[in-house]
N, C-alpha and C positions, 0 to 999 in steps of 0.2 A: 452719974447715971441719969438718964432721962426718964421721968415718970410721966406716963400717959394716962389720961382718963379714958373712960369707956368709949366715948364718942370718937376720940382721936384714934384709939385702937381699932375701932370699927372702920374708920375711914382708911387707915393704913392697910387693914386686912382686905378691904374692898378693892383698893388700888392693886394690891398684890394679886388678887384673884383675876382682875382685869388683865394684868400683864400675862398671867398664865393662859388665860382664855385667848388672848391675841396670838400667843405662840402656837397654841393648838390649831387655831384657824389658819395660821401661816403654814403649819405642817400639813394640814388637810389640803389646802390649795396647792402646795408643792407636790404632794403625791398625785392628786388628780390631774393636774396640768402636765406633769412629767409622764404619767402613764399614757395620756392622750398623745403627746408629741413623740414619745419614743415609739408607741404603737404605730403612729402615722408614718414615721420615718422607716421603720422596719417593713411596713406594708409597701411603701414606695420602693424600697430596695428590692423586695421580692417581685413585685409586679412590673415595675418600670425598668429596673436594672437587671432583671432576670438572675438575681442572686439566689443561692440556696437559703433556706430558713436559717441554718446554722451560721452562714456567712453574714446574713443580715443581723442576727442577734449579736455576733461577735464584732461587728463594725464599731470601733471605738467612737467614731464621729457621731453616732446616734445618741451618745450619752453625755455630750458636752454640757448641755443645759442642766441635766440632772446633776452632774458633778459640781459645777460652779454654784448653782443655786443651793445645792446640798451643803456646801461650805457655809453659805450665808445662814441657812436654817440651823446648822450646828452652832454657829456663833450666837445666833438669836436664842436658841435653846439653852446654851450654856450661860448666857447672860441672865436668863430668866430663872432657870431651874438650878444651875450649878453654883452660882455665887454664894447663896445662903448655905448650901450643904457643905461646900468644900472650904470656904475661906472665912467662915464666921469664927468669932473668938471662942465659942464654946464647942467647936467641932470635936476636939479630943474628948471632952467630957461626954458628949453625946455618943461617940463611938464606944467608949468604955462601957457606958450603960447598955448600949445595944448588944455588945458581946457578952456582958454579964447575964443578960436575959436569955441568951442562947444556951 
């Protein structure tokens, strides 16, 4: 078992917080940019293609960027937030304690 001093623990914790912060920034950029592009494509469908609002919203082609970038954001989020919670050695122990508290 690796024993870390306070400074090493602080450095590791700081790196972990930076990883989480980068993920949340990535998520925010993903949401903002996709809202803009989806809104723009729906607007163009309504104005230039003379589609109904419902048809423009249901056009699957308007959501390609949203879907594929969403896959990347999911993988990024899982790599940052999911790996420690799901695959750590003490996962079962933590879950047992969590359910005992309930």
